mmCIF file as gemmi writes it, N, C-alpha and C atoms, coordinates in Angstrom:
data_model
loop_
_atom_site.group_PDB
_atom_site.id
_atom_site.type_symbol
_atom_site.label_atom_id
_atom_site.label_alt_id
_atom_site.label_comp_id
_atom_site.label_asym_id
_atom_site.label_entity_id
_atom_site.label_seq_id
_atom_site.pdbx_PDB_ins_code
_atom_site.Cartn_x
_atom_site.Cartn_y
_atom_site.Cartn_z
_atom_site.occupancy
_atom_site.B_iso_or_equiv
_atom_site.pdbx_formal_charge
_atom_site.auth_seq_id
_atom_site.auth_asym_id
_atom_site.pdbx_PDB_model_num
ATOM 1 N N . MET Axp A 1 ? 169.402 193.064 184.041 1 0 ? 1 A 1
ATOM 2 C CA . MET Axp A 1 ? 169.373 191.537 183.913 1 0 ? 1 A 1
ATOM 3 C C . MET Axp A 1 ? 168.815 191.188 182.76 1 0 ? 1 A 1
ATOM 4 N N . TYR Axp A 2 ? 167.733 192.001 182.145 1 0 ? 2 A 1
ATOM 5 C CA . TYR Axp A 2 ? 166.898 191.589 181.154 1 0 ? 2 A 1
ATOM 6 C C . TYR Axp A 2 ? 167.353 192.096 179.813 1 0 ? 2 A 1
ATOM 7 N N . GLU Axp A 3 ? 168.359 193.25 180.057 1 0 ? 3 A 1
ATOM 8 C CA . GLU Axp A 3 ? 169.172 193.824 178.733 1 0 ? 3 A 1
ATOM 9 C C . GLU Axp A 3 ? 169.322 193.189 177.577 1 0 ? 3 A 1
ATOM 10 N N . ASN Axp A 4 ? 169.888 191.746 177.665 1 0 ? 4 A 1
ATOM 11 C CA . ASN Axp A 4 ? 170.123 190.986 176.676 1 0 ? 4 A 1
ATOM 12 C C . ASN Axp A 4 ? 169.208 189.872 176.432 1 0 ? 4 A 1
ATOM 13 N N . TYR Axp A 5 ? 167.733 190.214 176.831 1 0 ? 5 A 1
ATOM 14 C CA . TYR Axp A 5 ? 166.766 189.173 176.68 1 0 ? 5 A 1
ATOM 15 C C . TYR Axp A 5 ? 166.399 188.665 175.203 1 0 ? 5 A 1
ATOM 16 N N . ASP Axp A 6 ? 166.298 189.808 174.29 1 0 ? 6 A 1
ATOM 17 C CA . ASP Axp A 6 ? 166.16 189.504 172.609 1 0 ? 6 A 1
ATOM 18 C C . ASP Axp A 6 ? 167.008 188.742 172.168 1 0 ? 6 A 1
ATOM 19 N N . ALA Axp A 7 ? 168.486 188.975 172.811 1 0 ? 7 A 1
ATOM 20 C CA . ALA Axp A 7 ? 169.679 188.331 172.151 1 0 ? 7 A 1
ATOM 21 C C . ALA Axp A 7 ? 169.49 186.623 172.059 1 0 ? 7 A 1
ATOM 22 N N . ASN Axp A 8 ? 168.968 186.25 173.122 1 0 ? 8 A 1
ATOM 23 C CA . ASN Axp A 8 ? 168.608 184.663 173.529 1 0 ? 8 A 1
ATOM 24 C C . ASN Axp A 8 ? 167.277 184.015 172.72 1 0 ? 8 A 1
ATOM 25 N N . ILE Axp A 9 ? 166.769 184.789 172.089 1 0 ? 9 A 1
ATOM 26 C CA . ILE Axp A 9 ? 165.506 184.484 171.366 1 0 ? 9 A 1
ATOM 27 C C . ILE Axp A 9 ? 166.062 183.976 169.92 1 0 ? 9 A 1
ATOM 28 N N . ASN Axp A 10 ? 165.517 182.759 169.843 1 0 ? 10 A 1
ATOM 29 C CA . ASN Axp A 10 ? 166.302 182.167 168.401 1 0 ? 10 A 1
ATOM 30 C C . ASN Axp A 10 ? 165.389 182.971 167.235 1 0 ? 10 A 1
ATOM 31 N N . PRO Axp A 11 ? 166.399 183.533 166.367 1 0 ? 11 A 1
ATOM 32 C CA . PRO Axp A 11 ? 166.127 184.37 165.152 1 0 ? 11 A 1
ATOM 33 C C . PRO Axp A 11 ? 164.826 183.626 164.391 1 0 ? 11 A 1
ATOM 34 N N . MET Axp A 12 ? 164.721 182.09 164.16 1 0 ? 12 A 1
ATOM 35 C CA . MET Axp A 12 ? 163.462 181.566 163.721 1 0 ? 12 A 1
ATOM 36 C C . MET Axp A 12 ? 162.359 182.08 164.392 1 0 ? 12 A 1
ATOM 37 N N . TYR Axp A 13 ? 162.197 182.511 165.36 1 0 ? 13 A 1
ATOM 38 C CA . TYR Axp A 13 ? 161.121 182.931 165.769 1 0 ? 13 A 1
ATOM 39 C C . TYR Axp A 13 ? 160.677 184.237 165.657 1 0 ? 13 A 1
ATOM 40 N N . ARG Axp A 14 ? 161.36 185.09 165.271 1 0 ? 14 A 1
ATOM 41 C CA . ARG Axp A 14 ? 161.338 186.796 165.163 1 0 ? 14 A 1
ATOM 42 C C . ARG Axp A 14 ? 160.383 186.765 164.064 1 0 ? 14 A 1
ATOM 43 N N . GLN Axp A 15 ? 159.641 187.888 164.153 1 0 ? 15 A 1
ATOM 44 C CA . GLN Axp A 15 ? 159.022 188.063 162.984 1 0 ? 15 A 1
ATOM 45 C C . GLN Axp A 15 ? 159.696 189.163 162.026 1 0 ? 15 A 1
ATOM 46 N N . ARG Axp A 16 ? 159.487 188.96 160.542 1 0 ? 16 A 1
ATOM 47 C CA . ARG Axp A 16 ? 160.092 189.605 159.776 1 0 ? 16 A 1
ATOM 48 C C . ARG Axp A 16 ? 159.033 190.572 158.927 1 0 ? 16 A 1
ATOM 49 N N . ILE Axp A 17 ? 158.101 190.27 158.415 1 0 ? 17 A 1
ATOM 50 C CA . ILE Axp A 17 ? 157.093 190.909 157.858 1 0 ? 17 A 1
ATOM 51 C C . ILE Axp A 17 ? 155.956 191.555 158.704 1 0 ? 17 A 1
ATOM 52 N N . SER Axp A 18 ? 155.364 192.439 158.295 1 0 ? 18 A 1
ATOM 53 C CA . SER Axp A 18 ? 154.234 192.832 158.941 1 0 ? 18 A 1
ATOM 54 C C . SER Axp A 18 ? 152.617 192.294 158.524 1 0 ? 18 A 1
ATOM 55 N N . MET Axp A 19 ? 151.919 192.423 159.197 1 0 ? 19 A 1
ATOM 56 C CA . MET Axp A 19 ? 150.535 191.874 159.054 1 0 ? 19 A 1
ATOM 57 C C . MET Axp A 19 ? 150.182 192.287 157.378 1 0 ? 19 A 1
ATOM 58 N N . GLN Axp A 20 ? 150.275 193.751 157.344 1 0 ? 20 A 1
ATOM 59 C CA . GLN Axp A 20 ? 150.002 194.623 156.219 1 0 ? 20 A 1
ATOM 60 C C . GLN Axp A 20 ? 150.767 194.08 155.02 1 0 ? 20 A 1
ATOM 61 N N . GLN Axp A 21 ? 152.01 193.73 155.075 1 0 ? 21 A 1
ATOM 62 C CA . GLN Axp A 21 ? 152.751 192.867 153.809 1 0 ? 21 A 1
ATOM 63 C C . GLN Axp A 21 ? 152.528 191.899 153.743 1 0 ? 21 A 1
ATOM 64 N N . ALA Axp A 22 ? 151.858 191.064 154.742 1 0 ? 22 A 1
ATOM 65 C CA . ALA Axp A 22 ? 151.309 189.626 154.515 1 0 ? 22 A 1
ATOM 66 C C . ALA Axp A 22 ? 150.003 189.407 153.679 1 0 ? 22 A 1
ATOM 67 N N . GLN Axp A 23 ? 149.381 190.513 154.024 1 0 ? 23 A 1
ATOM 68 C CA . GLN Axp A 23 ? 147.917 190.472 153.158 1 0 ? 23 A 1
ATOM 69 C C . GLN Axp A 23 ? 148.228 191.132 151.969 1 0 ? 23 A 1
ATOM 70 N N . GLN Axp A 24 ? 149.12 191.961 151.582 1 0 ? 24 A 1
ATOM 71 C CA . GLN Axp A 24 ? 149.743 192.455 150.293 1 0 ? 24 A 1
ATOM 72 C C . GLN Axp A 24 ? 149.794 191.436 149.537 1 0 ? 24 A 1
ATOM 73 N N . ILE Axp A 25 ? 150.795 190.672 149.923 1 0 ? 25 A 1
ATOM 74 C CA . ILE Axp A 25 ? 151.206 189.143 149.423 1 0 ? 25 A 1
ATOM 75 C C . ILE Axp A 25 ? 150.206 188.175 148.921 1 0 ? 25 A 1
ATOM 76 N N . ALA Axp A 26 ? 149.273 188.127 149.762 1 0 ? 26 A 1
ATOM 77 C CA . ALA Axp A 26 ? 148.144 187.399 149.703 1 0 ? 26 A 1
ATOM 78 C C . ALA Axp A 26 ? 147.196 187.679 148.419 1 0 ? 26 A 1
ATOM 79 N N . LEU Axp A 27 ? 146.974 189.065 148.729 1 0 ? 27 A 1
ATOM 80 C CA . LEU Axp A 27 ? 146.058 189.684 147.798 1 0 ? 27 A 1
ATOM 81 C C . LEU Axp A 27 ? 146.697 189.633 146.254 1 0 ? 27 A 1
ATOM 82 N N . GLN Axp A 28 ? 147.913 189.658 146.158 1 0 ? 28 A 1
ATOM 83 C CA . GLN Axp A 28 ? 148.774 189.513 144.671 1 0 ? 28 A 1
ATOM 84 C C . GLN Axp A 28 ? 148.095 188.348 143.979 1 0 ? 28 A 1
ATOM 85 N N . ARG Axp A 29 ? 148.348 187.269 144.859 1 0 ? 29 A 1
ATOM 86 C CA . ARG Axp A 29 ? 147.93 185.874 144.666 1 0 ? 29 A 1
ATOM 87 C C . ARG Axp A 29 ? 146.458 185.571 144.353 1 0 ? 29 A 1
ATOM 88 N N . ILE Axp A 30 ? 145.856 185.969 145.353 1 0 ? 30 A 1
ATOM 89 C CA . ILE Axp A 30 ? 144.244 185.671 145.268 1 0 ? 30 A 1
ATOM 90 C C . ILE Axp A 30 ? 143.526 186.87 145.394 1 0 ? 30 A 1
ATOM 91 N N . PRO Axp A 31 ? 143.124 187.388 144.44 1 0 ? 31 A 1
ATOM 92 C CA . PRO Axp A 31 ? 142.299 188.664 144.655 1 0 ? 31 A 1
ATOM 93 C C . PRO Axp A 31 ? 141.195 188.59 145.208 1 0 ? 31 A 1
ATOM 94 N N . GLY Axp A 32 ? 140.789 189.833 145.878 1 0 ? 32 A 1
ATOM 95 C CA . GLY Axp A 32 ? 139.336 189.737 146.671 1 0 ? 32 A 1
ATOM 96 C C . GLY Axp A 32 ? 139.449 190.349 148.018 1 0 ? 32 A 1
ATOM 97 N N . GLN Axp A 33 ? 138.306 190.102 148.97 1 0 ? 33 A 1
ATOM 98 C CA . GLN Axp A 33 ? 138.66 190.88 150.259 1 0 ? 33 A 1
ATOM 99 C C . GLN Axp A 33 ? 138.964 189.988 151.662 1 0 ? 33 A 1
ATOM 100 N N . ILE Axp A 34 ? 139.826 190.545 152.46 1 0 ? 34 A 1
ATOM 101 C CA . ILE Axp A 34 ? 140.174 189.841 153.503 1 0 ? 34 A 1
ATOM 102 C C . ILE Axp A 34 ? 139.386 189.744 154.282 1 0 ? 34 A 1
ATOM 103 N N . LEU Axp A 35 ? 138.835 188.713 154.896 1 0 ? 35 A 1
ATOM 104 C CA . LEU Axp A 35 ? 137.816 188.452 156.089 1 0 ? 35 A 1
ATOM 105 C C . LEU Axp A 35 ? 138.474 188.216 157.13 1 0 ? 35 A 1
ATOM 106 N N . HIS Axp A 36 ? 139.805 187.679 157.519 1 0 ? 36 A 1
ATOM 107 C CA . HIS Axp A 36 ? 140.126 187.417 158.722 1 0 ? 36 A 1
ATOM 108 C C . HIS Axp A 36 ? 141.658 186.924 158.494 1 0 ? 36 A 1
ATOM 109 N N . VAL Axp A 37 ? 142.616 187.628 159.548 1 0 ? 37 A 1
ATOM 110 C CA . VAL Axp A 37 ? 143.822 187.434 159.46 1 0 ? 37 A 1
ATOM 111 C C . VAL Axp A 37 ? 144.134 186.558 161.046 1 0 ? 37 A 1
ATOM 112 N N . ASP Axp A 38 ? 145.147 185.588 160.834 1 0 ? 38 A 1
ATOM 113 C CA . ASP Axp A 38 ? 145.729 184.947 161.998 1 0 ? 38 A 1
ATOM 114 C C . ASP Axp A 38 ? 147.134 184.997 161.853 1 0 ? 38 A 1
ATOM 115 N N . MET Axp A 39 ? 147.812 184.911 163.28 1 0 ? 39 A 1
ATOM 116 C CA . MET Axp A 39 ? 149.339 184.414 163.086 1 0 ? 39 A 1
ATOM 117 C C . MET Axp A 39 ? 149.154 183.262 164.104 1 0 ? 39 A 1
ATOM 118 N N . GLU Axp A 40 ? 149.897 182.263 163.574 1 0 ? 40 A 1
ATOM 119 C CA . GLU Axp A 40 ? 150.04 180.839 164.304 1 0 ? 40 A 1
ATOM 120 C C . GLU Axp A 40 ? 151.398 180.61 164.659 1 0 ? 40 A 1
ATOM 121 N N . MET Axp A 41 ? 151.707 179.632 165.294 1 0 ? 41 A 1
ATOM 122 C CA . MET Axp A 41 ? 152.914 178.915 165.285 1 0 ? 41 A 1
ATOM 123 C C . MET Axp A 41 ? 153.078 177.589 164.756 1 0 ? 41 A 1
ATOM 124 N N . GLU Axp A 42 ? 153.438 177.281 163.51 1 0 ? 42 A 1
ATOM 125 C CA . GLU Axp A 42 ? 153.595 176.042 162.915 1 0 ? 42 A 1
ATOM 126 C C . GLU Axp A 42 ? 154.879 175.378 162.655 1 0 ? 42 A 1
ATOM 127 N N . ASP Axp A 43 ? 154.974 174.095 163.218 1 0 ? 43 A 1
ATOM 128 C CA . ASP Axp A 43 ? 156.411 173.608 163.333 1 0 ? 43 A 1
ATOM 129 C C . ASP Axp A 43 ? 157.45 174.552 163.512 1 0 ? 43 A 1
ATOM 130 N N . GLY Axp A 44 ? 157.454 175.464 164.727 1 0 ? 44 A 1
ATOM 131 C CA . GLY Axp A 44 ? 158.487 176.318 165.253 1 0 ? 44 A 1
ATOM 132 C C . GLY Axp A 44 ? 158.503 177.738 164.196 1 0 ? 44 A 1
ATOM 133 N N . MET Axp A 45 ? 157.547 177.861 163.253 1 0 ? 45 A 1
ATOM 134 C CA . MET Axp A 45 ? 157.467 178.996 162.383 1 0 ? 45 A 1
ATOM 135 C C . MET Axp A 45 ? 156.403 179.859 162.574 1 0 ? 45 A 1
ATOM 136 N N . LEU Axp A 46 ? 156.625 181.145 162.369 1 0 ? 46 A 1
ATOM 137 C CA . LEU Axp A 46 ? 155.404 181.948 162.512 1 0 ? 46 A 1
ATOM 138 C C . LEU Axp A 46 ? 154.808 182.173 161.16 1 0 ? 46 A 1
ATOM 139 N N . VAL Axp A 47 ? 153.395 181.842 161.065 1 0 ? 47 A 1
ATOM 140 C CA . VAL Axp A 47 ? 152.76 181.81 159.764 1 0 ? 47 A 1
ATOM 141 C C . VAL Axp A 47 ? 151.566 182.783 159.968 1 0 ? 47 A 1
ATOM 142 N N . TYR Axp A 48 ? 151.217 183.49 158.902 1 0 ? 48 A 1
ATOM 143 C CA . TYR Axp A 48 ? 150.036 184.471 158.735 1 0 ? 48 A 1
ATOM 144 C C . TYR Axp A 48 ? 149.025 183.438 158.253 1 0 ? 48 A 1
ATOM 145 N N . GLU Axp A 49 ? 147.773 183.35 158.686 1 0 ? 49 A 1
ATOM 146 C CA . GLU Axp A 49 ? 146.817 182.72 158.027 1 0 ? 49 A 1
ATOM 147 C C . GLU Axp A 49 ? 145.814 183.68 157.268 1 0 ? 49 A 1
ATOM 148 N N . ILE Axp A 50 ? 145.716 183.807 156.086 1 0 ? 50 A 1
ATOM 149 C CA . ILE Axp A 50 ? 144.952 184.936 155.77 1 0 ? 50 A 1
ATOM 150 C C . ILE Axp A 50 ? 143.87 184.179 154.638 1 0 ? 50 A 1
ATOM 151 N N . PHE Axp A 51 ? 142.436 184.797 154.975 1 0 ? 51 A 1
ATOM 152 C CA . PHE Axp A 51 ? 141.299 184.288 154.484 1 0 ? 51 A 1
ATOM 153 C C . PHE Axp A 51 ? 140.686 185.551 153.78 1 0 ? 51 A 1
ATOM 154 N N . ILE Axp A 52 ? 140.531 184.519 152.368 1 0 ? 52 A 1
ATOM 155 C CA . ILE Axp A 52 ? 140.06 185.954 151.117 1 0 ? 52 A 1
ATOM 156 C C . ILE Axp A 52 ? 138.702 185.454 150.618 1 0 ? 52 A 1
ATOM 157 N N . LEU Axp A 53 ? 138.185 186.36 150.422 1 0 ? 53 A 1
ATOM 158 C CA . LEU Axp A 53 ? 136.557 186.024 149.812 1 0 ? 53 A 1
ATOM 159 C C . LEU Axp A 53 ? 136.956 186.699 148.394 1 0 ? 53 A 1
ATOM 160 N N . THR Axp A 54 ? 136.804 185.882 147.27 1 0 ? 54 A 1
ATOM 161 C CA . THR Axp A 54 ? 137.083 186.11 146.112 1 0 ? 54 A 1
ATOM 162 C C . THR Axp A 54 ? 135.56 186.715 145.667 1 0 ? 54 A 1
ATOM 163 N N . SER Axp A 55 ? 135.845 187.375 144.3 1 0 ? 55 A 1
ATOM 164 C CA . SER Axp A 55 ? 134.53 187.899 143.616 1 0 ? 55 A 1
ATOM 165 C C . SER Axp A 55 ? 133.579 186.675 143.296 1 0 ? 55 A 1
ATOM 166 N N . GLN Axp A 56 ? 134.007 185.46 142.921 1 0 ? 56 A 1
ATOM 167 C CA . GLN Axp A 56 ? 133.398 184.367 142.821 1 0 ? 56 A 1
ATOM 168 C C . GLN Axp A 56 ? 132.642 183.646 144.072 1 0 ? 56 A 1
ATOM 169 N N . ASN Axp A 57 ? 132.692 184.325 145.018 1 0 ? 57 A 1
ATOM 170 C CA . ASN Axp A 57 ? 132.083 184.016 146.335 1 0 ? 57 A 1
ATOM 171 C C . ASN Axp A 57 ? 132.718 182.658 146.943 1 0 ? 57 A 1
ATOM 172 N N . ARG Axp A 58 ? 134.014 182.522 146.603 1 0 ? 58 A 1
ATOM 173 C CA . ARG Axp A 58 ? 134.891 181.601 147.348 1 0 ? 58 A 1
ATOM 174 C C . ARG Axp A 58 ? 135.781 181.818 148.24 1 0 ? 58 A 1
ATOM 175 N N . ILE Axp A 59 ? 136.064 181.188 149.375 1 0 ? 59 A 1
ATOM 176 C CA . ILE Axp A 59 ? 137.202 181.649 150.215 1 0 ? 59 A 1
ATOM 177 C C . ILE Axp A 59 ? 138.377 180.782 149.986 1 0 ? 59 A 1
ATOM 178 N N . TYR Axp A 60 ? 139.516 181.588 150.281 1 0 ? 60 A 1
ATOM 179 C CA . TYR Axp A 60 ? 140.827 180.782 150.317 1 0 ? 60 A 1
ATOM 180 C C . TYR Axp A 60 ? 141.61 181.157 151.474 1 0 ? 60 A 1
ATOM 181 N N . GLU Axp A 61 ? 142.228 180.259 151.873 1 0 ? 61 A 1
ATOM 182 C CA . GLU Axp A 61 ? 143.267 180.464 153.341 1 0 ? 61 A 1
ATOM 183 C C . GLU Axp A 61 ? 144.61 180.472 152.187 1 0 ? 61 A 1
ATOM 184 N N . VAL Axp A 62 ? 145.256 181.474 152.757 1 0 ? 62 A 1
ATOM 185 C CA . VAL Axp A 62 ? 146.546 181.587 152.057 1 0 ? 62 A 1
ATOM 186 C C . VAL Axp A 62 ? 147.621 181.575 153.167 1 0 ? 62 A 1
ATOM 187 N N . GLU Axp A 63 ? 148.547 180.96 153.537 1 0 ? 63 A 1
ATOM 188 C CA . GLU Axp A 63 ? 149.393 180.634 154.446 1 0 ? 63 A 1
ATOM 189 C C . GLU Axp A 63 ? 150.809 181.479 153.949 1 0 ? 63 A 1
ATOM 190 N N . ILE Axp A 64 ? 151.239 182.328 154.748 1 0 ? 64 A 1
ATOM 191 C CA . ILE Axp A 64 ? 152.492 182.922 154.528 1 0 ? 64 A 1
ATOM 192 C C . ILE Axp A 64 ? 153.152 183.286 155.749 1 0 ? 64 A 1
ATOM 193 N N . SER Axp A 65 ? 154.688 182.791 155.496 1 0 ? 65 A 1
ATOM 194 C CA . SER Axp A 65 ? 155.76 182.873 156.205 1 0 ? 65 A 1
ATOM 195 C C . SER Axp A 65 ? 156.019 184.16 156.904 1 0 ? 65 A 1
ATOM 196 N N . GLY Axp A 66 ? 155.688 184.391 158.396 1 0 ? 66 A 1
ATOM 197 C CA . GLY Axp A 66 ? 156.071 185.373 158.865 1 0 ? 66 A 1
ATOM 198 C C . GLY Axp A 66 ? 157.795 186.059 158.8 1 0 ? 66 A 1
ATOM 199 N N . ARG Axp A 67 ? 158.214 185.2 158.441 1 0 ? 67 A 1
ATOM 200 C CA . ARG Axp A 67 ? 159.917 185.387 158.675 1 0 ? 67 A 1
ATOM 201 C C . ARG Axp A 67 ? 160.434 185.837 157.106 1 0 ? 67 A 1
ATOM 202 N N . THR Axp A 68 ? 159.695 185.19 155.984 1 0 ? 68 A 1
ATOM 203 C CA . THR Axp A 68 ? 160.264 185.406 154.839 1 0 ? 68 A 1
ATOM 204 C C . THR Axp A 68 ? 159.292 186.16 153.81 1 0 ? 68 A 1
ATOM 205 N N . GLY Axp A 69 ? 158.024 186.061 154.093 1 0 ? 69 A 1
ATOM 206 C CA . GLY Axp A 69 ? 157.003 186.454 153.397 1 0 ? 69 A 1
ATOM 207 C C . GLY Axp A 69 ? 156.594 185.601 152.149 1 0 ? 69 A 1
ATOM 208 N N . ARG Axp A 70 ? 157.412 184.274 152.172 1 0 ? 70 A 1
ATOM 209 C CA . ARG Axp A 70 ? 156.699 183.102 151.348 1 0 ? 70 A 1
ATOM 210 C C . ARG Axp A 70 ? 155.535 182.624 151.551 1 0 ? 70 A 1
ATOM 211 N N . ILE Axp A 71 ? 154.62 182.495 150.223 1 0 ? 71 A 1
ATOM 212 C CA . ILE Axp A 71 ? 153.687 181.677 150.344 1 0 ? 71 A 1
ATOM 213 C C . ILE Axp A 71 ? 154.021 180.284 150.564 1 0 ? 71 A 1
ATOM 214 N N . LEU Axp A 72 ? 153.407 179.895 151.786 1 0 ? 72 A 1
ATOM 215 C CA . LEU Axp A 72 ? 153.553 178.048 152.141 1 0 ? 72 A 1
ATOM 216 C C . LEU Axp A 72 ? 152.504 177.342 151.609 1 0 ? 72 A 1
ATOM 217 N N . LYS Axp A 73 ? 151.083 177.693 151.533 1 0 ? 73 A 1
ATOM 218 C CA . LYS Axp A 73 ? 150.013 177.226 151.025 1 0 ? 73 A 1
ATOM 219 C C . LYS Axp A 73 ? 148.977 178.012 150.575 1 0 ? 73 A 1
ATOM 220 N N . ILE Axp A 74 ? 148.38 177.646 149.67 1 0 ? 74 A 1
ATOM 221 C CA . ILE Axp A 74 ? 146.755 178.309 149.555 1 0 ? 74 A 1
ATOM 222 C C . ILE Axp A 74 ? 145.709 177.031 149.342 1 0 ? 74 A 1
ATOM 223 N N . GLU Axp A 75 ? 144.814 177.214 149.954 1 0 ? 75 A 1
ATOM 224 C CA . GLU Axp A 75 ? 143.94 176.2 150.062 1 0 ? 75 A 1
ATOM 225 C C . GLU Axp A 75 ? 142.336 176.79 150.086 1 0 ? 75 A 1
ATOM 226 N N . LYS Axp A 76 ? 141.648 176.154 149.394 1 0 ? 76 A 1
ATOM 227 C CA . LYS Axp A 76 ? 140.203 176.57 149.022 1 0 ? 76 A 1
ATOM 228 C C . LYS Axp A 76 ? 139.327 176.035 150.066 1 0 ? 76 A 1
ATOM 229 N N . GLU Axp A 77 ? 138.556 176.732 150.766 1 0 ? 77 A 1
ATOM 230 C CA . GLU Axp A 77 ? 137.783 176.2 151.959 1 0 ? 77 A 1
ATOM 231 C C . GLU Axp A 77 ? 136.615 175.944 151.228 1 0 ? 77 A 1
ATOM 232 N N . ASN Axp A 78 ? 136.027 174.916 152.116 1 0 ? 78 A 1
ATOM 233 C CA . ASN Axp A 78 ? 134.792 174.35 151.591 1 0 ? 78 A 1
ATOM 234 C C . ASN Axp A 78 ? 133.636 175.005 152.341 1 0 ? 78 A 1
ATOM 235 N N . ASP Axp A 79 ? 133.65 175.825 152.849 1 0 ? 79 A 1
ATOM 236 C CA . ASP Axp A 79 ? 132.198 176.515 153.693 1 0 ? 79 A 1
ATOM 237 C C . ASP Axp A 79 ? 132.822 177.637 154.157 1 0 ? 79 A 1
ATOM 238 N N . PHE Axp A 80 ? 131.993 178.284 154.882 1 0 ? 80 A 1
ATOM 239 C CA . PHE Axp A 80 ? 131.907 179.632 155.511 1 0 ? 80 A 1
ATOM 240 C C . PHE Axp A 80 ? 132.086 179.282 157.081 1 0 ? 80 A 1
ATOM 241 N N . ASP Axp A 81 ? 133.24 178.479 157.325 1 0 ? 81 A 1
ATOM 242 C CA . ASP Axp A 81 ? 133.49 178.21 158.79 1 0 ? 81 A 1
ATOM 243 C C . ASP Axp A 81 ? 133.776 179.627 159.685 1 0 ? 81 A 1
């Protein structure tokens, strides 16, 4: 009954890159220390949200597509929320 369950899932929702790969991509763009990683569904797409503390004591949020590994957004955070 459930043997073809995965075949019915839209490929857009399937994760393609690992959390470690997403972290490496983010750190290549914004060097620093990773504080936190989330995975969210945004506009029907899996997105990694990676928060990085830089050596200048700034926090950046880097959003990366969970399917392609493409950086979607880089945003400087205003405080330590």
